[in-house]
NUVO-495702 format. One record per atom (N, C-alpha, C): x, y, z; residue in one letter. Coordinates in pm, whole numbers, plus 50000, padded with zeros to 5 digits. Each point is the difference from the previous one (the first is absolute). Layout:
BEGIN
XYZA/...
REM end
This chain:
BEGIN
488814812347746X/499045010349960X/500735013249984X/499745006949891X/500575013349980X/498895010350008X/500415012550027X/499035010650020X/500365012049915X/499005006949949X/500225012349925X/499595011750087X/500845010350005X/499685011850078X/499165009649917X/498885004150054X/499105009049928X/500375014550029X/499565009549917X/500345014050021X/499575005450135X/498914994750056X/499535004950130X/500714993350116X/501034992149973X/500744993450106X/499494986350034X/498874995949940X/499474986750025X/500724989649916X/499544987750006X/500654989449924X/498954991649932X/500454992649895X/499114991449925X/500764987249972X/499364988350015X/500714987449973X/500384999049853X/501134993749976X/500464998049863X/500454985549983X/500084995949873X/500604987049967X/501245002749918X/500824989949979X/501195001649917X/499654997449854X/500655007549912X/499744998649856X/500264985649954X/501034993850054X/500314986249962X/498864990550031X/499295002650111X/498884991350036X/498885000749896X/499765012049947X/498985001749897X/500454993649868X/501245002249961X/500494994749872X/500064984750000X/500114993950118X/500134985550008X/498654992750009X/498905007549987X/498694993549997X/499844993349862X/500184986949998X/500124992849872X/498785001749911X/498805001350056X/498795000849919X/499935013049921X/500805010250039X/499985012749928X/500954999949881X/501004991550000X/500974998849889X/500695013249969X/500365007750104X/500705012749980X/501494997349978X/500615007449905X/501414997749965X/500755013250012X/501015000350088X/500845011850017X/500995000749884X/500005011449926X/500825000849879X/501055011150005X/499945009050099X/500975011150004X/500035006150140X/501085007350027X/500115007750125X/500204991550124X/500534988149984X/500144990950113X/501395001250064X/500054999150132X/501264999050073X/499754991650124X/501004999350090X/499874991150117X/498955004850099X/499565012549990X/499005005350093X/498605000349943X/499844996149877X/498705001149933X/498934991850071X/500324987750035X/498994991250062X/499505005550132X/500835007950071X/499625005250132X/499275013449992X/499785005349882X/499325012949988X/498594999250061X/499625009750085X/498674999550060X/498915004149901X/498894993150006X/498845003049916X/498815002650091X/499455012049989X/498875004050083X/498664997849927X/500035001249867X/498754998149923X/500354998749852X/498974996449921X/500144998949855X/499005009649936X/500485007949901X/499155010149937X/500064998349848X/498855002049935X/499924998849854X/499775013949941X/500815003749901X/499845013149937X/500544999549857X/499295007149909X/500445001249860X/500405014449969X/500185008450104X/500385013949977X/501455000949954X/500305010749923X/501385002149961X/500875003150121X/499425006850100X/500735002850125X/499074997050118X/500024987750050X/499104996450111X/500555003750138X/501215005550006X/500655001950131X/499235008850098X/499215010149955X/499255007950100X/498994991650079X/499674988249948X/498974991850064X/500594987350064X/501314999150005X/500654987950051X/500585002550140X/499524993050102X/500695000550129X/501314992249991X/500905002550093X/501284993050000X/499784985150023X/500984991949956X/500004985550017X/498834993249930X/499645005549882X/498914994449921X/500564993049876X/499394989049962X/500304993649872X/499035005649896X/500545005649891X/499165005949895X/499824989649889X/498734997749963X/499664991049890X/499455008349883X/500424996749879X/499515007149881X/500044990849880X/499095002649905X/500014992549873X/500885006949896X/500495012150033X/500865007449907X/499235007349894X/498735003650028X/499195006849899X/500615013349957X/500795006450087X/500595013049968X/501524998949978X/500484988049972X/501444998249989X/500575005149867X/499135004849912X/500545006049878X/500915011750035X/499735006250117X/500775011750041X/501374996350056X/500244987050028X/501284996150059X/500864992249901X/499675001049869X/500834993449901X/501405006149998X/500065013250019X/501285006750006X/500684996750133X/501324997449995X/500704995850122X/499975010950108X/500095012549957X/499965011050097X/498675000350074X/498894998149924X/498684999950062X/499844987850091X/500544988649960X/499924988050083X/500765001950131X/501195006449991X/500775002850121X/499235009350094X/499365010149944X/499245009550081X/498824993250068X/499324991049927X/498864992750056X/500464991450119X/501094992649981X/500504991450108X/500485008450118X/500635011349972X/500485008650108X/498865005350084X/498885004049935X/498855005050075X/499464989350095X/499954987749952X/499504989150086X/500934997650118X/501305000749976X/500964998050110X/499875011150102X/499895012449952X/499875011550091X/498734999150083X/498954993749947X/498744998450073X/500054988550099X/501124992650005X/500124988950094X/499354987249954X/499774998749870X/499354987949946X/500904987950022X/499394989050046X/500784988050028X/500354992449873X/499084999649904X/500274992649876X/498975004049895X/500314996949874X/499105002849888X/499684986749930X/498684997549980X/499574988049929X/499325003849870X/500444994349888X/499445003249868X/499374987549940X/498715001249964X/499294988749938X/500364999249852X/500184988049951X/500284997849858X/498834992449938X/499845002149866X/498934993149930X/498825008849972X/499965012250055X/498915009349973X/500485011049905X/500795009250052X/500535010849917X/501414996849950X/500714991750072X/501384996949966X/500234985050011X/500654994649897X/500364985850008X/501234998150090X/500835010350004X/501164999850087X/500115013550070X/500585000250116X/500215012650071X/500995008349918X/499715012849974X/500905008449919X/501444999350051X/500924998449906X/501424998550036X/500545012450070X/499515011849961X/500475012450064X/499655000250149X/498804994850033X/499574999750141X/500814989650078X/500264988649935X/500824989850066X/501385005650031X/500595006949903X/501345005750020X/499995010550111X/498955008350003X/499925010650102X/499894994050140X/499114990150015X/499824993850133X/501254992650044X/500674993649907X/501224992550034X/501115009550044X/500115011249931X/501065009550031X/499735007550130X/498755003550025X/499665008050118X/499664991550123X/499834987049983X/499764991450116X/498554999050041X/499065001749906X/498584998250032X/499584985949958X/499584991450094X/499584986449963X/498855000549899X/500144992749891X/499004999449893X/499664985349976X/498704996650008X/499614986149975X/498914999649893X/499944988749930X/499034997949892X/498804992750056X/498805004849963X/498754993650038X/499444992849878X/499854986950004X/499514992949881X/498545003549970X/499604997349876X/498655003449953X/498934993250086X/500244987750046X/498994992550073X/499855004350146X/500865008750049X/499925004550141X/499305013550005X/498845000350063X/499245012650013X/500595008550113X/499955012949979X/500505009150103X/499254998150132X/498704997649994X/499224998350123X/500504988150080X/500534989949930X/500524988350069X/501265003750079X/500835008749941X/501205004650072X/499615008250122X/499005008849983X/499545008350112X/499444991350111X/499184990149966X/499404991450102X/501064991650072X/500984995449926X/501084992250062X/500785008650099X/500285012449960X/500715009150090X/499205002750127X/498695002149984X/499145002550115X/499994988050094X/499964988049941X/499994987950083X/501314998650079X/501125003049937X/501294999150068X/500125010450112X/499485012049973X/500035010450103X/499114996450118X/498834994249972X/499104995750108X/500664989250086X/500714991149935X/500694989450075X/501065006050092X/500725010149950X/500995006850083X/499345006750119X/498865006449976X/499295006950108X/499534990250106X/499484988449957X/499564990050098X/501184994850081X/501114997549934X/501194995450072X/500455010450103X/499915012849962X/500415010650092X/499055001150118X/498724998149975X/499035000350110X/500264988750098X/500314988249948X/500304988650087X/501275002850081X/501015005949935X/501235003750071X/499715009950112X/499155009749972X/499685010150101X/499334993750121X/499034991349976X/499284993750111X/500954991350082X/500824992049933X/500944991350072X/501015008350079X/500495010849941X/501005008450067X/499415006950123X/498785005249987X/499375006650114X/499754990150113X/499584988049964X/499764989950103X/501304996350071X/501094998549923X/501284996150059X/500555011050091X/499915012549958X/500515011050081X/499175001650127X/498694998649988X/499135001150119X/500324989050100X/500204987849951X/500334988850089X/501355002450068X/500985005249924X/501315002850058X/499935010550110X/499095009649985X/499905010850100X/499484995050134X/499454987950005X/499494994450125X/501094993350081X/501214998749945X/501104994050074X/500445009350112X/500874994950086X/500475007950113X/500705012749952X/500874998449902X/500645011649937X/499175003949879X/498805005150025X/499025002249894X/500485008949888X/500545011850035X/500385009549896X/501184994749919X/500994994450067X/501164994649929X/499614988649909X/499134991050048X/499574988749918X/499205004849879X/499165010050018X/499205005249889X/500905006549894X/501035007150044X/500935006549906X/500784989549922X/500444989450067X/500744989449931X/499124992849897X/498754997450035X/499094993549908X/499715009049880X/499845012950026X/499725009449891X/501185000749903X/501235000150052X/501175000549914X/500074987549912X/499674988450056X/500024987649923X/498945000249891X/498845005550029X/498905000449902X/500265010249890X/500575011550036X/500245010549902X/501284997649920X/500904992150056X/501254997449931X/500995011450008X/499935008350104X/500945010950021X/499985003950147X/500965008250042X/500105003050142X/498885009350047X/499664998450129X/498945007950064X/500515004350138X/499725012250040X/500445004850130X/498965009050065X/500125001250133X/499185009350078X/500955009050076X/499805013249992X/500845009350075X/499165007250105X/500675005850100X/499305009050090X/499975013949937X/499495009950073X/499885013549943X/501365005949964X/501044996250073X/501325005549974X/500684993349881X/499394989449945X/500594993249886X/500824987950035X/500084996550128X/500774988350041X/499204987449971X/500654990349933X/499334987549967X/499754991950128X/498734997150028X/499674991850116X/499674985749960X/499624998049873X/499794986649946X/500475000249855X/500674989349958X/500494999549862X/500124985549956X/499614997349876X/500154986749942X/500505001549858X/501094993449967X/500565000749866X/499474988449916X/500405000149874X/499624989349908X/501244995949923X/500234987049982X/501224995649931X/500175006749864X/501195005449979X/500305006549872X/499745014949999X/499315005350100X/499735014450003X/501155007350068X/500255012549957X/501065008250057X/499485006650126X/500694997650113X/499565005850127X/500085015249995X/499005007050051X/500015014749997X/500965005650104X/500405012549980X/500855006950097X/499115005850110X/500234996250128X/499155005150109X/499955015350007X/501145006749974X/500025014650005X/499095005949893X/499984993749883X/499145004849892X/498534998650039X/499644988450054X/498614998050044X/499645010050109X/500935002250094X/499715009450110X/499775014049944X/500825004149906X/499865013549944X/498685001849926X/499664990349915X/498775001249923X/498774999050088X/500074991850104X/498874998950093X/499775013150072X/501095006250046X/499855012950068X/499375010449906X/500424999949873X/499425009549904X/498504997649985X/499604987349991X/498584996849985X/499215004850121X/500524997450120X/499305003750122X/499935015250014X/501135006849975X/500035014550018X/499105007249900X/499844994249880X/499115006349901X/498544996650024X/499734990950093X/498634996450030X/499334991849893X/500804992549920X/499434992049892X/499604986250052X/499034993949933X/499544986750041X/500704988949922X/500575003249884X/500674989949919X/500955007049903X/500924992149942X/500935005649904X/500824989149934X/500635003649887X/500914990949930X/501305007549974X/501114993650031X/501325006149988X/500854991349909X/500745006349909X/500904992649912X/501174994150077X/500624989549945X/501094993150068X/501295008049997X/500944996150089X/501335005950002X/501034988950007X/501255003249977X/501044989850000X/500424996750142X/500334987350020X/500494995550129X/501465003950017X/500584996650117X/501405003350027X/500924993249900X/499594988449947X/500824992849902X/499755004749858X/499115009949982X/499725005049867X/498874992849929X/499384990250069X/498904992549939X/498705007850012X/499275002349891X/498745007450011X/498974992050076X/499275006750089X/498974993350078X/498635003949948X/499014992250041X/498635003149961X/499555012950068X/499025006549938X/499425011850063X/499134996050119X/499305009850053X/499164997750118X/498545003049969X/499134991350049X/498595003350012X/499745001950149X/499435011450038X/499815003350142X/498545003050029X/499574995550117X/498635002650044X/500015002950149X/499455011450039X/499995003950141X/499094990850080X/500394997250124X/499244991450090X/499495008350116X/498764997850037X/499415007350112X/498655005549963X/499575009350082X/498725006449976X/500205014449956X/498925006649963X/500075013749953X/500645008950106X/501105006649963X/500675008950093X/500914993150099X/500154987049990X/500854992850095X/500704988549927X/501135003149939X/500774990049925X/500924992650096X/499924986750000X/500824991850088X/501224994349928X/499954998949870X/501104994149924X/499675000049853X/500824992949923X/499834999749854X/500274985849951X/499144995249910X/500224987449930X/500845003049876X/501154993349988X/500875002149884X/500174986649928X/499865000649868X/500104988049916X/500865003349880X/500824990449956X/500795002049879X/499065002849883X/500295010449925X/499145004049889X/500194990549882X/498884995549944X/500034991349882X/498995004949898X/499855013249991X/499005005749912X/498685002050074X/499085006649934X/498715002750062X/499294986950034X/499564998250124X/499364987450039X/498614998749939X/499604987549972X/498644997849952X/499064999050119X/498734997349972X/499014999650107X/500344989450104X/500484988449955X/500334989350094X/501115004350096X/501055006349946X/501105004450086X/499575011350090X/499215009449948X/499545011050084X/499174994950117X/499164989949973X/499194994350108X/500874993450105X/501034992649956X/500894993450094X/500795010250082X/500525010349933X/500745010350071X/499115007550099X/498745002249962X/499055006450092X/499764991550123X/499924986749980X/499824991050115X/501215000550092X/501204999749942X/501215000650082X/500045013250077X/499635011149935X/500005013050066X/499035000150118X/498834994149981X/499014999750109X/500514991650117X/500564988249970X/500534991550107X/501155006950072X/500895006849924X/501145006850062X/499535011550088X/498985007249956X/499485011150081X/499484995050134X/499234989149996X/499474994350124X/501144995650093X/501014993349943X/501114995250081X/500795011650059X/500255010549922X/500765011350051X/499235007550107X/498695001149983X/499205006550103X/500064992250131X/499964986849988X/500104991850121X/501375001450063X/501064999949917X/501355001450055X/500185013550068X/499455010349939X/500185013450054X/499285001950133X/498954992250022X/499255001650125X/499355013750008X/499315003949890X/499405013349996X/498935001250108X/500025011450073X/498985002350102X/500625002350136X/499245006750084X/500485003550134X/500254987850086X/499184989549982X/500184988050083X/501364993749976X/500404998849874X/501294994049969X/501145008750052X/499865013249988X/501045008950050X/500144998850151X/498884999050069X/500044998450146X/500654986950038X/499724989549923X/500604987050029X/501515000649983X/500485006449895X/501445001149981X/500645007950113X/499315010650042X/500545007950111X/500114991850128X/498974991950027X/500034991650121X/501124989749992X/500184994149883X/501074990149983X/501365006450022X/500195012249948X/501285006850018X/500275003150147X/498995004550071X/500195003150141X/500404987650078X/499414988649968X/500384987550067X/501444996249965X/500385001749875X/501374996549960X/501015009150069X/499715012950009X/500935009450062X/500144997150149X/498904996050063X/500054996950143X/500604986350028X/500384992749896X/500644987050020X/499054988350009X/498715002249977X/499014989250010X/499814993749861X/501074994249950X/499994994649864X/499014988449984X/499954990150092X/499034989049983X/498565005049992X/499665010050084X/498635005249997X/499735007249869X/501005007349949X/499845006949871X/499814990049888X/500724989050005X/499864989749896X/498634993650006X/499494997850121X/498654994350013X/498965009749946X/500195013050025X/499055009949951X/500035000849847X/501184997849943X/500135001049854X/499544987449928X/499824988850073X/499574987649936X/498625001749936X/499894995449878X/498715000749931X/499685013749944X/500915009750016X/499765013249943X/500855001649875X/499905011649938X/500755002649878X/501385005750030X/500335001650129X/501285005750039X/500984988950033X/501145000049931X/501034990350032X/501145007250071X/500294995650123X/501035006650080X/501364998149935X/500795010749990X/501344998749942X/500834989650074X/500834992949925X/500854989650060X/501425001849950X/500944994250073X/501405001049961X/500545013950024X/500895004649910X/500615013350013X/498965010749969X/499855009550091X/499025010749983X/500655013550023X/499285010549965X/500425013750028X/498765008250031X/500205010850073X/498905009050039X/500185013249928X/498925005349948X/500035012849928X/499025009650068X/500515011550036X/499155010950051X/500045011449899X/498875006249974X/499995011249905X/499035010650047X/500175011949947X/499125011250034X/498915001149895X/498754999050042X/498885001049907X/499975013849938X/499505001249876X/499905013349938X/499095009150080X/500325013049996X/499205009750077X/498544999549960X/499744998349871X/498644998449952X/499844985949946X/498874993650025X/499814986249953X/500244998849850X/500784990149961X/500324997549860X/499354986849958X/498865000649928X/499314987549963X/500894990449923X/500865005349913X/500844991049920X/500994992450087X/500525006650106X/500934993050090X/499264989050076X/498795003250046X/499224989950072X/499734988049912X/499645002449874X/499724989049909X/501264992149968X/501135007249985X/501264993049973X/500394991250118X/499805005050121X/500344992350119X/499104987850013X/498705001749973X/499084988750002X/500384989749895X/500395004849883X/500414991049892X/501254992250040X/500955006950062X/501244993350044X/499684989550105X/499135003550094X/499594990450104X/499264988249938X/499205003049895X/499214989449937X/500884989649934X/501055004349935X/500814990649925X/501244995350073X/500105002550132X/501234997050073X/499724992550129X/499734987249995X/499904992350124X/501305001150078X/499895002350130X/501205002150079X/500295014750022X/499005008549976X/500135014450022X/498755004950071X/500185007550108X/498865005550074X/500205014950014X/499005007649961X/500035014450019X/498835004250086X/500275008050102X/498935004450090X/500475012650072X/499115005450081X/500355011650081X/500364995350140X/501125005150053X/500434996450134X/500535012550069X/499505002650121X/500405012050074X/499745012549917X/498855000349934X/499535011449923X/500955003549884X/500704990149950X/500885002249885X/500014987349917X/500115001149867X/499994988149914X/501264991650017X/499814987049989X/501084990450022X/499844988649900X/501134995449946X/500014988449911X/501014989950054X/499574987850018X/500904989050035X/499994990449882X/501164997549942X/500044992249877X/501214990849997X/499834988849932X/501154991649970X/500945007849910X/501304997850016X/500995008449931X/499864999649848X/499434989349945X/499854999249854X/499055010649947X/499175006050087X/499055010249956X/500575014250012X/501195001650060X/500525013450024X/500215008149871X/500514994249890X/500145008249878X/498695006249954X/498914992350006X/498705005349958X/499535011050096X/500244998250131X/499615010150099X/500795012849976X/501304998749973X/500825011949973X/499475007649879X/499734992749892X/499515006749879X/498715007550027X/499134994050079X/498725006550030X/500225013050077X/500874999650102X/500255011950082X/500705010949919X/500944996149915X/500715009849918X/499055006249898X/499124991749940X/499075005049899X/499075010750057X/499674998750129X/499085009650061X/500725010250088X/501355000049995X/500815010250070X/499705000450149X/499954988450063X/499694999350142X/501274997150080X/500305008150103X/501154996950086X/499734987250077X/501044991750013X/499814986950063X/501304995250061X/499874991050096X/501154993650063X/499834985049995X/501104992949973X/499974985449987X/500974994050099X/499544990250076X/500834993750102X/501024990649939X/500864994650087X/500884989249959X/499164987449977X/500634989449943X/499294987349982X/500034992350131X/498904993650030X/499924992350124X/498904989649991X/499494995950115X/498924990250006X/498875005550085X/498894992850002X/498845004650076X/500295001150149X/500904991750050X/500295000550144X/500645013350039X/500635006849907X/500615013050029X/499245011449937X/498694998249979X/499205010149930X/499985013350074X/499934999750132X/499955012550076X/501265008349979X/501174993349999X/501255007149977X/500065005349857X/499534992149903X/499985004549860X/499105012249984X/498915000350074X/499095011449994X/500715012650048X/500764998850110X/500755011550049X/501035004949898X/500644990749931X/500965003849897X/499325007649887X/498844994949955X/499285006649892X/499565014150041X/499575001550127X/499615013350048X/501185009549999X/501174995150045X/501195008650002X/500405003949857X/499944990449907X/500345003149861X/499025010149941X/498724998950037X/499025009749951X/500295013950056X/500385000850128X/500365013050058X/501145006449920X/500994991749965X/501135005349923X/499545004449862X/499104992449937X/499505003649868X/499265013350003X/499215002250105X/499265012650012X/500935011650028X/501044997650084X/500925010850035X/500895003849883X/500384990249919X/500925002649889X/499285002449868X/498664999650001X/499195001649880X/500504990549891X/500184987350037X/500504990049906X/498984997549890X/500474998349877X/499104997749886X/499744985149978X/500764991550067X/499794985649993X/499904994450141X/499384988350017X/499914994050134X/501384998450063X/500095002650129X/501264999150074X/500094986550069X/501084992849976X/500244987350068X/500635002650136X/499574992550098X/500535001750135X/501484996150006X/500785008450068X/501394996850030X/500245003650146X/500844992550069X/500245003050142X/500435014450024X/500745006049904X/500475013650023X/498875010349996X/498804995849960X/498875009450005X/499645003450144X/500364991350094X/499775002850141X/501065009550052X/499645008650088X/500965008850064X/500574994050127X/499694987850030X/500514993450119X/499525006850127X/500935001350098X/499655006050129X/499625014549984X/500685007049909X/499685014249981X/498575002049953X/499524990749915X/498615001149953X/499034998150116X/500344991150092X/499144998050117X/500015012450090X/501195006150015X/500105012050084X/499285011949939X/499945000149864X/499375011349933X/498535001250036X/499414989050040X/498595000450039X/499785004550143X/501085002850076X/499875004250139X/500245015150014X/499015007750039X/500185014650014X/501125003650097X/500164992350107X/501045003350098X/501404998749940X/500194990249911X/501304998249937X/500365012249916X/499045005349925X/500275011749916X/500335012350084X/499295001850112X/500265011750085X/501384999150066X/500394988050043X/501324998450062X/501105002149896X/499764995449876X/500985002349895X/500185014849973X/498905007449998X/500095014449977X/500735007050114X/499784995250123X/500695005950116X/501504997549994X/500404987749956X/501424996849990X/500695009149899X/499335002849889X/500595008149895X/499835014950022X/499285003950107X/499695014050025X/501225009250004X/501074996650074X/501175009150006X/500625002649863X/500114989749916X/500575001949867X/499125009049915X/498724997550004X/499075008049918X/499945014650050X/500075001950131X/500005013650056X/501275007449954X/501124992849999X/501265006149955X/499915003849852X/499474990949916X/499905003049856X/499135012149975X/498915001450079X/499095011349979X/500655013250042X/500744999750110X/500625012550050X/501155004549911X/500804990449951X/501215003449927X/499914997249850X/498804996349955X/499824996849857X/501064990049955X/500144989550079X/501044990049975X/499374987349942X/500844989949969X/499534987549937X/500524988050078X/499955001050131X/500534989150083X/499164987349985X/498675001150004X/499144988149991X/500174993049865X/500025007749894X/500164994049867X/501334992849988X/501055006450049X/501334993849994X/500074987550084X/499395000450120X/499994988550089X/499274988249936X/498845002749938X/499204989349937X/500784993749885X/500665008249919X/500764994749887X/501194991750050X/500665005050104X/501154992650057X/499564986450054X/498864999650069X/499484987250052X/499604990749885X/499415005649893X/499594991849886X/501204993449934X/501205006250013X/501234994349944X/500804992450106X/499284995850107X/500624991750103X/501205006850064X/499945013350014X/501085007350067X/501225002249914X/499924997649870X/501145002149910X/499965014649950X/501055007250034X/499995014449978X/500115003849852X/500924993949928X/500275004349862X/498784998749909X/499344988049990X/498824999249912X/498865009050044X/499835001750133X/498935008850048X/500285014549962X/501295004350013X/500365013749963X/499815002349851X/500324989849918X/499815001349855X/498545001849966X/499144992750068X/498565001349973X/499495013850039X/500525005350111X/499545013150047X/500665011449923X/501114997049932X/500705010449923X/500835009150090X/500544994650110X/500825007950093X/501314992550023X/500945006750063X/501284993750033X/499814990450116X/500814989550004X/499824990050105X/500315005650138X/500915010050009X/500285006250130X/498795007950048X/499305006349904X/498775007250037X/498974990350056X/499874988249937X/499044990150048X/500414994950138X/501314997650023X/500454995450132X/499645010150107X/500165012749966X/499685010550097X/498515000150033X/499174998149898X/498554999850024X/499584988050084X/500614988349975X/499694988250080X/500425002050145X/501155006150021X/500445002850138X/499055009850067X/499525010049925X/499025009550054X/498734992650041X/499534990749914X/498804992350032X/500204991850126X/501184993550014X/500274991950120X/499975008650124X/500555012249987X/500025009150117X/498595004450036X/499215003749898X/498635004650027X/499144988950059X/500184987849949X/499174988850044X/500554993050123X/501295003050033X/500684993550112X/499974984849984X/500384995849877X/500044985849968X/501384996549947X/500424987650027X/501244994949943X/499644993349866X/500295006949891X/499584994949870X/500864988649951X/501024996350077X/500744987849966X/499294987650054X/498965001950082X/499274988850058X/498924995249903X/499954986849970X/498934994749913X/498615002750055X/499854999450132X/498695002650060X/499565014449974X/500965009250013X/499665014149979X/499635002549854X/500794994249911X/499695001849858X/498634994149964X/499694988050054X/498714993749971X/498855008450052X/500165005350124X/498935008150057X/499815012949922X/501115005749957X/499925012549925X/499374997649862X/500354988949931X/499424996949870X/498494997450012X/499624993150109X/498574997650022X/499265013150021X/500625009250074X/499355012950024X/499835007849870X/501035000049915X/499905007149872X/498914993849911X/499814986850010X/498994993249919X/498605002650052X/499844999650135X/498665001350059X/499525014450004X/500935009550003X/499595014150010X/500725008049892X/499704997549872X/500665007649893X/499655014750009X/500935008549958X/499805014450011X/498875004349911X/
REM end
């Protein structure tokens, strides 16, 4: 079945010109303008006109029938060329000329014009009435429409049945791709494909392209759109996109993306609408929209963090939450100062399309526990919304409490350094023993007391003993590099270090003394 696109964006069923010409009872004979594509030309209707210029009244993809009553004007080759050109410009599929009334033969000038310009021209015998051609065309179009209606009903039934399987959304998408004969996908709000089914012979789309166009659709608040194709990495042109937003008014959960094959007819639009409705229901269920589902996720996370994994698994049985398995990571992030509806919807969409990911609030701060395969999508979401975040090392559920501590430490570093991207945990982010001492007020006061003589000396004499001592210790007691950094002579630095040892009454050759002094400088900075 072929379809004609109407000016208003709708479609109309068409038949192929070859199918009409091969109706033996009509005895139509193609005499000019034929090539290898002629038989496949779409025909939307048949129109009869005896006007010298009927093109203002001809819709595209129409077969024009005439007895040639006004063909005296096309005896000249120039006029015949102009007549054929006007019909081609109007999108006429073919021209049929009756013989035996005004002309015994089709004018040679018109035959030459149609042959040269590529307009199919066929002869209509005297015994074939124009009304018979019109009725035959109508019958063929009706047959196409009935076939399309049957296809639509069968396709809707098959997709609905597939959606009842355990993997309902995936099965429905695969069935839809088989019925449509091209690839079909479902993305979350961020544009990540959560379900995809290809079709043999179709060029697979680029995920980054789909993600980009989906984000544009969501950000513009559109409900649907069509995008032209782009070339793949190998240079092969891909099909364009037909996109339809999934969700309810003001709450988009994802987007249905289908390879573009021209404007869909009513049957395809109905099937795509059914797929969109089924996908919306499935995504809403996956997302667990509502306070009850959020509370359930929070309870499951608390059990997992406390090490009660069997109880958490029992609580998650029969729910829409699937506990992460295998290699996991913990993500902590700082919520925006003001609620951001788009971030909330993006997070719900990510949760909806990502089994093995749980997001909830823990200890009055948002927390995500996810299988490592979901980390790229989580990173993109946090970066897109400019949220500081910390990500733990990879581990398992049995070490979830430790991973949580790592994510918290990484988040602290992200907030302190104003990082523009999520910070991954590294052991060096910890300050070790010094970090533990920093939390003790007594440690800071004792450090200040130890450094008191040096600081009192610097204030009285406007000297730089403390600065020189700190630089010398940072260079592990090596005089030359420390003096170079300070911009002084190494003998000057030696003298200052000796002054510090005298004021502090410490043997600075002792590792214990150096360690205690370095700790004091760290815990009680000037």
